[in-house]
Structures are given as C-alpha cells and as structure tokens.
C-alpha positions as CSV (number, residue, x, y, z in Angstrom):
1,M,58.3,-5.7,51.9
2,Q,55.9,-8.3,53.4
3,G,57.6,-11.0,55.6
4,E,57.2,-14.6,54.6
5,G,54.4,-15.2,57.1
6,E,52.5,-12.1,56.2
7,A,52.8,-13.0,52.4
8,M,51.6,-16.7,53.1
9,A,48.7,-15.2,55.1
10,A,47.6,-13.0,52.1
11,V,47.9,-16.0,49.9
12,R,45.7,-18.1,52.2
13,W,43.2,-15.3,52.3
14,A,43.0,-15.1,48.5
15,Q,42.8,-18.9,47.9
16,P,39.5,-20.8,48.0
17,D,38.9,-22.4,51.2
18,G,35.3,-23.5,50.9
19,G,33.9,-19.9,51.1
20,G,35.5,-19.2,54.5
21,A,37.5,-16.1,53.1
22,K,34.4,-14.6,51.5
23,R,32.3,-15.2,54.8
24,R,35.1,-13.5,56.8
25,L,35.1,-10.5,54.2
26,R,31.3,-10.2,54.5
27,A,31.4,-10.3,58.2
28,V,34.1,-7.5,58.2
29,I,31.9,-5.4,55.9
30,A,28.7,-6.1,57.7
31,S,30.2,-5.0,61.0
32,A,31.5,-1.8,59.6
33,L,28.3,-0.8,57.9
34,P,26.3,0.4,60.9
35,S,29.2,2.6,61.9
36,I,29.5,4.0,58.4
37,A,25.7,4.6,58.1
38,A,25.7,6.4,61.6
39,R,28.4,8.8,60.6
40,R,26.7,9.7,57.4
41,R,23.4,10.1,59.3
42,T,25.1,12.4,61.8
43,A,26.8,14.4,59.0
44,H,23.5,14.8,57.2
45,E,21.7,15.9,60.4
46,R,24.5,18.5,61.1
47,R,24.1,19.9,57.5
48,F,20.2,20.1,58.0
49,F,20.3,22.0,61.2
50,A,23.1,24.3,59.9
51,S,20.6,25.3,57.1
52,L,18.0,26.4,59.7
53,M,19.9,27.6,62.7
54,P,22.9,30.0,62.6
55,A,26.0,29.3,64.5
56,A,25.8,30.6,68.1
57,G,22.0,30.7,67.5
58,L,19.0,29.8,69.9
59,A,16.8,26.7,69.3
60,F,13.7,25.5,71.1
61,D,13.5,21.7,71.0
62,V,9.8,21.1,71.7
63,G,9.3,17.4,72.4
64,A,12.9,16.6,73.1
65,C,12.3,13.0,74.2
66,Q,15.7,11.3,74.6
67,G,17.6,14.3,73.3
68,R,18.9,12.8,69.9
69,F,18.3,16.2,68.0
70,T,18.9,18.2,71.1
71,Q,22.7,17.1,70.9
72,R,22.8,18.1,67.3
73,L,21.3,21.5,68.0
74,L,23.8,22.1,70.8
75,E,26.5,21.8,68.3
76,R,25.0,25.1,66.7
77,G,24.4,27.1,69.9
78,R,22.1,27.3,72.9
79,V,19.1,24.9,73.3
80,V,15.9,25.1,75.4
81,A,14.6,21.5,75.4
82,L,11.0,21.0,76.5
83,E,9.9,17.5,77.5
84,P,6.7,16.9,79.5
85,D,7.4,13.3,80.3
86,P,9.0,13.6,83.9
87,T,11.1,10.5,83.4
88,L,12.4,11.6,80.0
89,A,13.1,15.1,81.1
90,A,15.1,13.8,84.2
91,S,17.0,11.4,82.0
92,L,17.8,14.2,79.5
93,S,19.0,16.4,82.4
94,A,21.0,13.7,83.7
95,R,22.8,13.1,80.3
96,L,23.1,16.6,78.9
97,G,22.4,18.9,81.7
98,G,26.0,19.7,82.2
99,H,26.3,21.4,79.0
100,P,26.4,25.2,79.4
101,G,24.2,26.0,76.5
102,L,21.3,23.8,77.6
103,C,18.2,24.5,79.6
104,V,15.8,21.7,80.1
105,V,12.3,22.5,80.9
106,A,10.0,19.8,82.2
107,A,6.8,21.2,80.4
108,A,4.7,20.7,77.3
109,V,3.9,23.5,74.9
110,G,0.4,24.4,73.8
111,A,-2.0,27.1,72.9
112,G,-2.3,28.5,76.5
113,D,-0.3,28.5,79.9
114,G,-1.6,26.1,82.5
115,E,-1.8,22.3,83.0
116,A,-2.5,19.4,80.6
117,E,-2.8,15.6,80.8
118,L,0.0,13.5,79.2
119,S,-1.0,10.0,78.0
120,R,2.3,8.0,78.8
121,S,2.9,5.1,76.4
122,V,4.8,1.7,76.9
123,H,7.0,3.3,74.1
124,P,8.2,6.6,75.7
125,A,8.6,8.4,72.4
126,N,4.9,8.1,71.8
127,G,3.6,10.1,74.9
128,T,1.0,12.6,73.7
129,L,-1.4,15.4,74.9
130,S,-3.6,14.8,71.9
131,P,-6.6,12.6,72.7
132,Q,-7.1,12.1,68.9
133,F,-3.5,10.8,68.4
134,R,-3.9,8.5,71.3
135,L,-7.1,6.9,70.1
136,A,-5.6,6.7,66.5
137,F,-2.5,4.8,67.6
138,E,-4.2,2.5,70.2
139,A,-6.3,1.2,67.3
140,E,-5.3,-2.1,65.5
141,G,-2.5,-1.4,62.9
142,G,-1.3,1.8,64.4
143,L,2.0,3.2,63.4
144,A,3.8,1.0,65.9
145,G,2.6,-2.1,64.1
146,A,0.0,-4.6,64.8
147,G,-1.8,-3.8,68.0
148,G,-1.0,-0.1,67.7
149,V,0.5,1.8,70.8
150,V,-0.6,1.1,74.3
151,Y,-1.2,3.9,76.8
152,R,-1.2,2.8,80.3
153,E,-1.3,6.0,82.4
154,R,-2.1,9.7,82.3
155,V,-0.2,12.2,84.3
156,P,-0.7,16.1,84.8
157,V,1.9,18.3,83.1
158,R,2.9,22.0,83.2
159,L,1.8,23.7,79.9
160,V,3.4,26.8,78.4
161,T,3.2,28.7,75.2
162,L,5.9,29.5,72.7
163,E,5.3,33.2,73.5
164,T,5.9,32.5,77.2
165,L,9.2,30.8,76.4
166,I,10.1,33.8,74.0
167,A,9.5,36.2,76.8
168,T,11.7,34.0,79.2
169,Y,14.6,32.9,77.0
170,G,14.4,35.2,73.8
171,L,13.4,34.9,70.2
172,P,14.7,31.6,68.8
173,D,16.3,31.1,65.5
174,Y,14.7,27.8,65.0
175,V,12.0,25.7,66.6
176,K,11.8,21.9,66.3
177,I,8.4,20.4,67.1
178,D,7.8,16.6,67.6
179,V,4.8,16.3,70.0
180,E,2.7,13.3,68.6
181,G,-0.4,15.1,67.1
182,F,-0.2,18.4,69.2
183,E,1.6,20.4,66.5
184,A,-1.4,22.7,65.7
185,E,-1.8,23.5,69.4
186,V,1.9,24.5,69.9
187,L,1.7,26.7,66.9
188,A,-1.5,28.2,68.1
189,G,0.6,29.8,70.9
190,L,3.0,31.5,68.5
191,Q,2.6,35.1,67.6
192,S,6.3,36.2,67.1
193,P,8.1,35.9,63.6
194,V,10.5,32.8,64.2
195,A,12.8,32.6,61.4
196,A,12.6,28.8,60.9
197,L,10.8,25.8,62.4
198,S,9.8,22.2,61.6
199,F,7.1,19.9,62.9
200,E,6.3,16.2,62.6
201,V,3.5,14.9,60.4
202,N,1.6,11.7,61.1
203,A,-0.2,10.5,58.0
204,P,-3.3,9.1,60.0
205,L,-3.8,12.6,61.5
206,V,-2.9,14.8,58.3
207,E,-5.5,17.1,59.3
208,V,-3.5,18.2,62.3
209,A,-0.5,19.2,60.1
210,Q,-3.0,21.0,57.8
211,A,-4.3,23.0,60.8
212,A,-0.6,23.8,61.8
213,L,0.1,24.9,58.2
214,S,-3.2,27.1,58.4
215,R,-1.7,28.7,61.5
216,L,1.6,29.5,59.7
217,G,-0.6,31.0,56.9
218,A,-2.2,33.4,59.3
219,L,1.2,34.4,60.6
220,A,2.2,35.2,57.1
221,G,5.6,35.3,55.3
222,Y,6.4,31.6,55.6
223,E,7.2,29.0,52.9
224,C,7.2,25.4,53.6
225,A,8.4,21.9,52.3
226,F,7.7,18.2,53.2
227,S,10.3,15.6,54.1
228,P,9.1,12.1,54.4
229,W,10.0,9.8,57.4
230,E,13.1,11.3,59.1
231,E,15.1,12.0,55.9
232,L,15.4,15.7,56.8
233,S,15.5,16.5,53.1
234,P,12.6,18.3,51.4
235,R,11.1,16.4,48.3
236,L,9.5,19.4,46.8
237,P,10.4,23.1,46.3
238,Y,9.2,25.5,49.1
239,L,5.6,26.3,48.8
240,D,3.1,28.6,50.4
241,P,1.6,27.0,53.5
242,A,-1.8,26.6,51.9
243,A,-0.4,25.1,48.7
244,L,1.5,22.5,50.6
245,S,-1.5,21.8,52.9
246,A,-3.5,20.9,49.8
247,R,-0.7,18.5,48.6
248,L,0.0,16.9,51.9
249,P,-2.5,14.1,52.0
250,D,-1.2,13.0,48.5
251,L,2.4,13.2,49.5
252,C,1.8,10.9,52.5
253,R,-0.2,8.4,50.5
254,R,2.0,8.3,47.4
255,G,5.3,8.0,49.2
256,A,3.8,5.6,51.8
257,A,5.3,8.1,54.4
258,L,3.4,7.3,57.7
259,T,5.5,10.1,59.3
260,G,7.6,13.0,58.1
261,D,8.3,16.6,58.7
262,V,7.1,20.0,57.5
263,I,10.2,22.3,57.3
264,C,9.3,26.0,57.3
265,R,11.3,29.2,56.9
266,R,10.6,33.0,56.6
267,R,10.9,34.3,53.0
268,S,13.8,36.4,52.5
C-alpha cells in the first residue's frame, strides 16, 4: 500500500495546478521520445541488414564515413570498411578498430585501381570523387539547403576496385555503397556475382543511379527495389534493373525523396 506521503503526492500530481502537472508529464514524454525512436531505428536497421547479410557473413562497407552502418554490419559478421577521407578513416579506426571482425581500408572504390582526387566538404559526409556531384551540390539550393555544400580542398586518395577487394578479402555476401555520386564507377569495377548490395540515390543526379542499374543489368540475375530517404524499406516490389531505372525519376519526384537507396539481390 502507498504511504501517506506517496498518496498525497499522487493526489497533488492529479489535481489541477495551473497546468504544471501536464507540463511535467509532457516534459517526461518528450525526454523519452528520442531514446524510444533511436531503439526502434536500431531494431529496424538490424532487421534490414539481416535480410541481406547472413550471420557470420562478410560485408564491404564502401563509403563507411563515421561508421554508423559499419557497427550494424559488424553485428552480423566481418566487415571491410572503405573510407577515402583520411580524417574519417583514422577516426573510424580509433573507434572501432579493436573489433576483431573489422578491417578499415583508407581508400576509395572505383572502376580501376590507381589514384583519384577527393573533394572534401565542410560537411565530412559529403566528400566526393564525382565532379558532377560536387558541382551540383555547390549550387544554390543544394541538398544541404540554401547555399549548397561548400568544398574547400581536394586531396589525392588511393583507388581500388571491388574485384581487387574480392581477391584480397573474399567474395562478400553484401556490399553497401554510399559514395556521393560515384556509385556507377564503383559498380563498373564489379565482375563477380555478389549476392546482395545497395547504393545511394541522389535525386539531382538520378542518371548516376540509372547508370549503376544499367551495370547491374549487364551483370544479369539481379532484382532491385527503391527505398526513399534512409527508410531502408522498399516501397515497391523488386523489379528488373531496367524497369526500376525507368521508374526512378518519377519515384524521386513524386515522393519528394532527394535521397534514397536502391536495394539489389540476386534472383533465387
């Protein structure tokens, strides 16, 4: 049973006090909402990656950035995380490098092995090897909002192909690609039948995603779906790469999705 003090406190909470109780209740709920949303988001990400990567599998995280998805993939198995920005690669190694299933590679991925030029932004996540992406997002009204994204320096980075990585680390079960407009170049260096992959779509450069889908069509055996923003939930049934490519511009316009992901898997 409640003690007298506890009972009185409960009564005081329930009684009108000029809105104070309601404000306190709203404050408690508001403080809890971010934590609840984060847990739900984490659970959703785990389900998504579990649908593409088997337990104890191997993933290539191409464009690992700060390692948000690297951490989720490590829960499934081994990860080769590729990040060309030297600052981000060093930060990723410092935070997660002690994990026995992780290998951080300070390199970009493209159509050939060699060297490329990385445009570094004031927003670390927007670094790019694509001149087309850089020009589009420096423009007024770019994805980052009024004024676009500002690129202040360019640095040389190592460039490798997916096939070079496969020869070194083995055939991955899943490849995640988030490379700011360089997606088609990444897939141009793929010859092997990877079971599943996903790559980012940027609506102002939808033709880059279409070129990536064309490459997957040439490899044959893939079906693909589109997920807007970072929902990681396909909005349509899986389609042939050419069929999705034809619908992609409308999907971006109709849903006002400035970014999204194309999720691809080998037909069973």
